[in-house]
N, C-alpha and C positions, 0 to 999 in steps of 0.2 A: 220680686224679681224671679224670672223663670229659672228652672233647674239648668236648662241649656245654657242660659246666659251666665249663670253662676259658674258652670264648668269652664266656659270661655275665659272668664276673669281669673279663675283659679289657675288655669293653664298659662294664661298670659303672665301672671305673677311669677310662676315657676320658670317659664320660658325666659323672662327677664333675668332671673337669677342665673339660668344656664348660659345666657348670652354673656353675662359678666364673667362667667367661668371659661368662656371660649368653647362651649360644648355644642350649642345649636344656634341657628340663626332664626330670627323672627320673620315669618312670611311677610311679603310686601302687602300693602293695603289695597291690592287690586280687588275688583268685584269678584266674589267667589260664590259658588252655590253652597247650600247647606251640606250636600254630600261631600264636597271638597273639604269644607271646614271639619266635618266629622272625621274624614280620613286623616286630616292633620292632627286632630285631637287624639285619635287612637294611637298615632305614631308617637306623639308627645307623651301620652300616658305610659306607653311601653318604656320610653326612655326614662320617665320619672321613676318607674319601679326599679330600673337598673341603678339609678343614681341616688336613691333615697339614703342609702347608707353613707354615701359620700357627703350629701348635704348635711346629714346629722353630725358628721365628724368634721365639718369645716373649721370649727373653732379650735379643735385640738388634734387634727390629723397630722401625720408626719409629712415631712417635705417630700417632694418628688411628684410622680404622676402615675396613673394607671390607665391601661387601654380599655376602652369601652366600645362595643360594637354598635353600629348604627349612627349615622350622622345627618342624613338627608330627610327632610320633612315636607318639601314643596314639590308641586308639579312645575316643571320648567319647560319653556318653549321659546321660540323666536321672540325676542324683545324682553325676556325676563332679565332681571338684574339682581345683584346682591352677592353675599358671601357664599351662598350655596352654589351659585353659578361658577364662582372661582374654584370652589372645592371640586365641583364636577369636572372642570377643565383639568385640574391637577390629577384627578383620578384617571381620566381618559389618557392623559399624557403618560402617566405612570404605567398604564397597561399596554402601551405601545400604539394606541389609537390617537396619534398626535393631532391636536387641534390645528396647529399652524406650524410651519417649518421655521418661521421667524416672526418677530414682532408680537403683537398682542395675541395671547392664546398659546404661544410657543412655550416649551418647557422652561420654567423659571420666569416666564413673563405672562402667567395666567391673568385674565381680566375678570371683571364682575359682570360682563355683558354676554348674553346668550344670542349669538348671531348665526349666520349660515354655516360658518366653519365649525362651530360647536355642534350644530345640528348634524352635519355630515359625519363628524367623528363619532358622535353618539350612535348614529345609524349603523356605522361599521361595527361598533361594539355590540349593538343589538343583534345584528346579523350573525356575528361570530359566536354569540351565546344563545342562539335559538329563540330570541325574543321577537315576537311578531305583534303588530307589524313593525318592521325595522324602519321607522319613519323619522327617527331623530326626536321624538317627543318623550320627555322624561316624566312619565306618569307613575301610578302606583305599582305596576308590574315591574318596570325597570328599576324603580326606587327600591323595591323589596330585594331585587337581585343584587343591586349595588351595596345596599346596607349590610348584606351578609359578609362583605369583604372589606368594608371601610372601618378603620380604627381611628377613634379620636382619643385624646388624652385629657384627663381631668386632674387638676392639681389637688394636693392634700393627701396623697397616699404614697406608699413606697413604690418606686418603679418596679415593674415586673410582678406586682401582686394585685389581688383583688381585696378590697377592704374586708377585714375580718378573717383573712386566710394567712397561712404561713408563707413568708417570703419565698419566692421561687416556685410556688405552686399555682400561680395565676395563669393568665392566658399565654404566656411565652417567656423566653429567656432573653436577657440582654447579651449582646455579643459585639464583635468587632472583626475587621478584616485586616490582613496585610497583603501586599501585592509585590510581585517581582517579575522581571522580564523573563518570559519563557524561553527555553532553548530553541524552540522552533516556532515559527519559521525564522531561519537565520538570515543574515544579510545576503543579498543576491545581486551580483553585478551583471547578470545576463538573463533578464526576464524577457521572453519573447511572446508570452501568452498575454492576452488582454482580458480574459474572462475569469472572474472568481479566483484571483491570485491571493494566496495567504501572504500577508505582509507584517502581521504583528500578533504576538501572543503574550498573555498576562496570566501568570500563576497566582491564584487568589486563595489564601488560607482563611478558613472560617474558625474564629476563636470564640468559645463560650456559648455559641448558639448556631443553629442552622442560619445561613445567610443567603439572601437573594440579591444578586447584583442587578441593579435596575438602571444605572446611568453611567456613562463614560464621557469625559470631556477630553477630546483628542485634538492634538495639534498636528497638522499635515503641512509639509513643505514640498513644493514642486519647483524644480529649476531645470529648464532645458540646458543641455550641455553647451557652454559658451554664451548663455543668455542670463537673464535676470529672473528672480523668483516670480512665480505667477500664482494666481488664485487656483488652489488645487481642484476646484470644481470645473475648471476649463479642461481637465484631463480625466479626473475620476468621475464616473457616472453612477456608481452604486457602491454602497457599503453593506457588507454582510457579516453577521456575528454568529459564531459557531461554538458549540460545546462538543468537541470531537467532530463527528460527522453530522451532528444534529444542528440544523439551522434554527437559531433562536430569533433573529430579527434581520430583516432586509429592508433597505430603504434606498430609493433613487435620490441622487444628489446632483446639484449643478452649482454654478458660481454663486447663486443666491443662498445656498445652504450654509455657507461658511461665513464666519464673522472675523473681521480683521481688526486687531487691537491697535493701540497707539504705538506699539513696537513692531508693527507690520507683520505680526504673527497671525496665521489663519487657524481657526479652530472651529470645532463643531461639537455641540452637546447632543448626545444620543440617549434617549430614555426608553424605558419599556423593554430592556434587554432580556431580563428574566432568567439569568444564569443562577441555578440553585446549587449551593455548596453546603454539604452536610457538615455539621459541627465536627471539628477536629480533622477535617480532610482538606485536600487541595483540589480546586477546580481550575480548569484552564479556559480562558476566553480567547478565541482566535478571531482576528479581524481580517476579512478578505475584501479585496476591492476589484471592481471591474472598471476598465478604462476605455477611452476612445482609442482608435487605432493610430499607429504611427506609420507614416509612409516611408518608403525606402530612401527618400531624399530628405526626410525630416530629421531633426536632431533627437538624440537620445534624451530621456528624461531621468533626472535624479530625483528620487522620491524618499522622503523621510517621514517617520511617524513616531509619536511619543505622546505622553500625557501633556496637556496644555500647561506651558510654563507660567502663564499669567494667573493661574489658580491651581495650587497644589492639591486641592480636593478633587482629583481627577476621576477616581472610581468611587461610586457610591453604592452601598449595599444596605439592606434593611434586615434587622434581626426579627425573631419571632415575637418579640414584645412590641414591635412597631417602631423601634428607634433606629436611626440611621448612623452609619459609620463610613468614613472616607479613607482613601489611601492615595498616596502620591506616586505618580508614574512620570513626572516631569524630569528633565535633566538628561544630559548626554548618556548617562549609564543606562537609561531606559529607552534608547533610540534605536530603531532599525532603519537601515539605509538600503535602498534598492535602485537598480538602474533598469529602466524599461527601454527596450530597443525594438526597431522595426521587426515585425513578425515574418518578413519575407525571406530572411536568410536562414538556411539550415544545411546540414550535411548528413549523409547516411553512409555508414560503414557496414559492409556485409562480410562475414568471415565464417569458415567452417567451424562448427561446434564439435570438436573431437570427442568430447565426453558423451554426447548424445548420438553421434553417428555410429551405427552398428559396424562391427568389424566384418571382414569377409566371412561369408557363411554358406552352408549347404542348405538348400531349400527344396522341399518336396513339392512337386507339381501334382495337384489333384487331377484325376482323370475327369472329374465333373466340374470343378470350380477353378482349376488352374491355381493361381496364387492371388489372394485378395489383399490389397493395401499393404504390401510389403514396404517397410521403411528402408529407403535407399540411402538417405543422408539427412543430416540436420545442419542448419545454419543459423547464425545470430545476426540480427540487424540492430544497429545502434544509431539513434538520432542525436546529433549535437548541434549546438547553436540555436536551433529552433525545432519545431515539430516537423516530421516528414511523413508523407502518406504514400505507401507502396500501391501502385496502380497496375503494373504489368510485371510479369516474370517469365523469362525464357529458360526452358530446361532442355538440355541435350542428353540423349540416351545412346549408349553404345552396347552392342550385343555381339555374341559369337557369329550369329547370322541373323537375318531379318525375322526368322521364326522365333527368335529369342527376345524380340522387342516387346515392351509392355503394350497392353491395349489402352490403358488410361493412366494418366499422371495426375497426382493430387498435390495440393498445397494445404497443409493443416497447421493449426497452432499446437501448443504443447498438450492441450486437453484432448486432441484428436478431432476437433471441429474442422470440417472441410471448408476452407476459405475460397477455393477455386479448383477447377479441374479442366483437362483437355485431353482429346484423343491423341495418343502418341504417334500415330501414323505408321508408315511402313519403310521409312528411310533411315538407315543406320547413321547415327551421328547428327541427325537434323535437330535444330532447336525448335521446340514447340512452345507456343505462346499461351500463357494463362492471363487473360485480360479481365477488365471489369473489377479489379480488386479495389478495395477501399480500406486498407490496413493502416491505421494511424499509429505511428511510433512517437510518443511524446518526447519532448526535448530531454536529453540526458537519461534516456531510458533504453534498455536493451530488451528485445523480445526474441524468443526462439521459435523456429519453424521447422517442420518436417516436409521432405519430399517423399511421397509414397507412390506405389505403382501396382496396378493389376496386371498379371501375366496370363496368357492363354494356356489352355491345356496342351498345346503343341510345343511349349518351351522346354523340351527335354534335351539333355546333354548340351545345355547352353549356359553362358554366363553373361551378366548384364550389369551395367553401372550407370549412374546419372552424374551430371555436373552442371554447375552454373558457369557459363562462359563469361569472359570479360564484358562488362557493361550490360549484363543480362537482367539487371533489376532496374526498373524505371519507377521513379517516384516524383511526387509533387512537393514543392516548398509551400510554406504557408500563404505566400502571395499567389499561388496557382501556377507558377512557372514549373517546368518539368526538368528533370535531370536523369541521366542514366550512366553515371560515372562509377558505378559500383556493381560487382566487385572489380578491383583493379587487376586481378588475374584470375585464372580459372580455379574454381572450387570443385574438386572432384570427390565423389564418394568412393566406397570400396566395392570390389566385385562381389556379386552374389551368384553362386553356382546352383543351377537348377536341373533336376532330373526327376523321373517318375519314382525313383527310390534312391535314398541317400543315407550315408552314415552321419551320425552326430557324435563328434568326439569331444570329450571333456577331460582335462587334466585334473586328477583327484589329489595326488600328493607328489612332492618332489623334494625328498630330504637332502641335506648337504652331503656331498661325497665324503668317503673315508679314504685315508692315505696310509699305506704301509711303508715304513722307512727302509732304506737299503741296508744290506748287511755285507761287510767286507771281510774276506778271508785273510788278507795281508795288505801290505802297503801298496802293492801293485796287483790288482785283481779285478775281476768282473763284479759288478754290484747292480742291483736293480731296486726300484721302488715301484709301487703299484697304487692305482686309484680305482675304487669301486663306487658306482653310483646307480641309482634306480629311479624310474618314473612309473607312476601308476595312472592308467587311463581307464575311463569308462567309455565304451562305444555302444551306441544304440542304433538299431535298424529302424528306418523311417520310410515305410512304403513297401516293404517286403522282408523276407527272411534274411538273417545275417549269418555269414559264415564265420566260424571261429578263427581269430587272427593267429598268425604264426610269426616267428621272429623276423622272417624276411619281409614282412609287411611294414617294418619300421625302419626309417632312415635315421640312424643313431650316430653320434660322434661326440668327441670331447673338444671343447674350445678353450683357448687360453684367455686370460684377462687382457691380453694385448691385442686380441683380434677384434675386428669390427664386423666381420661376416663369418658365417659358419658353413663349412664344407665337409667333405667326407673325412671320416676319422683317421684314415691311414695317412693323411697329409697334414694333420694338425699338430702344431707344437713341436716338441723335441723329437729326436729320432726314437720312435717307440720300439720297445722290445716285443710288443704284441698288443693286439686289440681283439677282444672277444665280446659277444653279446648273446643273451638267451632270454627266454621267457621264464621268469622266476616263479610266477603263479598266475593262474587264470581260472575264473569261475563264471558260469558253470563249465563243466567239461564236455558238454554236448557239442557235436560237430556243427550244428546250426541252432539258431533260436528264431522264433517267429517274428512277424512284424511287431515292432515295439519292444522286442526283447533286447537284453543288454549283456555285455561281457565286461567283467572287471579284470584287467590284465596289468601285471607288473613286469616291466622289462628291466634287465640288469646288464650293465656293461662294465668291462674292466680294461684299463689302460696300463700297460707295463712299460716302464722306462729302464733301459739297461745301459751299462758302460763296459766296454772291453778295452783295457789299456793297450793291448797289442805290444807290450814291452816298453811303452813310453814311461818316462820317469815322472812326468807331470802333465796335467791336463787342466783346461779351463772348466769351471763349474757353470752349469745352467740350471735355472729353476723357474717355476711359474705356478700360479693358481689356475685351476681348471674347473670346468663344469660340464655336465652331460647335457646335450641338446638333442631334440628330435626335429629333424628337418623335413620329414614327410611321414605320412601314414597311408596305408592302403586297406580298403575293405571291399568285400563283395556283398551287395545288398540287392535283393530282388533280381539277381542276375547281372546287375551293373557293377563293374569293377571301377572304383573311384580312388585314384591316388591323390591325396590332398597335400599340396605344398603351400597352401595359403592359411593365414591365421595361425601360424606356428610360432610366432615370436615369443610367446610366453611359455612354450613347451620346453622348459629347461629347469635344472636344479640351480640352487645358489652356487657361487664359486666355493671351492674347497677352502677350509679355514687354515690348512697347512700346505706347504709346498710339495710339489712332485719333483724329486731331485734327480739329477744326473751329474754326478761329481766323483772325483777321486777322494779317498779317505784323507 
């Protein structure tokens, strides 16, 4: 007998033993070349070497199993049959290259026949893994690639170990998973989007081993409002599975993708998900769906999703030892419910953003550049019910005279990106249109925008402001219809004062006023109390030299806690015995400072309250808390005298902590 034939018989004997162990499958008796038989012999010999220790220990090995790499020995193509065909289909389904959506070859229904569907799935796997040609033929190159990832188990050894090694130090660890409903996405009764909508989240804990979630059995229920339950595939057209923002698997579905059980429940088994969860950590699997559109005359859809109630092994994961673990996500506690509505309806609300809108300001006009992209105001736009798309915006501009009108108006987002612009024209108060906008505001989202302006070099001794008039924002609903019902009233920005040289005032400190109590000589006498307060300012020249301030440059007064407006000090509060003010300190002492120079100046004021009985035997008492306010400032910069009465609302001290008294003893 030839050596070649002896090798064949020896391998055949061992192969028979391995088949009995469930390790390998005997090739079919098709006509094969010597080269093909030799390749099979080499593969079997490699497997023999791996399993010799197992074979030797069959009589006395411990119970359990051990993972061993490499399971395929045959070339497979159209028409091939057998166990290895079935194992190949399981491998492809497990890797996400699904052989069939349903029926023979589908996950859980793998067959032993190699047909055109198996060939197509294998070709996709080859293309994805750089195997050429990607023709769907399972030959030596593809087999070697697959055998590196395939794990089979051999009885007779301790799980998780290789024979002759310490338990736990083999090819992997055994583990398990637990699963809970994730906090997000939550139930949503007003979904207007139809594309990639998050509907279900599962928190998965990996216990004892790294775990790979590879399968989910999900139950979907679809019911039109006022109607009966339908096949979810009549509405849902795509399922997507995410780990955070990472797409793990995406699959198109239709009515044929879902299985209806005897309890009229529709479910779908999805394999090849590939969510990896590290040992001792929690991973979240998020399910998104895309749906067919709902017309404005159609019914809303109530959609629920959970683990399939007909089989509590809803989520399957594999540990690093190759063993599988299951978790239950069925039952009402693990259900999410959503209502999908027509995308056509939406509303847009526009309002002034006071936090982002600049206060009234002094702006220097450059002799070469004018003013570039000065922020005039900010507004917020919020979409509700559905998405809204801003397409047009009308902006009105007012100035002291037409020379103070801006040259260009801009619409920007918060990052400063210009979304649209328009020439402002030469007509005071005219509304200018920024068209061609394509700004989508997603449902239940608020976005902030700025209106900015360029001013020419001639805008000296001018002030200007912008506003959004009623119905000045035009937008589209998701169905393409337009609306311009926002804002409901004018949204005005603050005035900005422009000149070739301007002062920049800053309040540095404003301590609480101090009060001196009255002193009485006798029961009927004159008495007075006084309050002293101070404000410290920094003033900077912008565009020219700055003249040193004097006390007459400040409009100062005391205001009581009962007042709503602040006026001249001599008419404020109780009948004063006297009011005085002075500059307490100023640095530097120079009469002028150059362009960009600054003065730090502290002004102090005193209010005296007196009472003269005039011989009266009794009087009514009056008292109040007061604070010092600055209602105006004046500065001479570059020859320009600018009295500022704007943006002074914060130029005040706190109210006094004690009362200024006017009373008899």
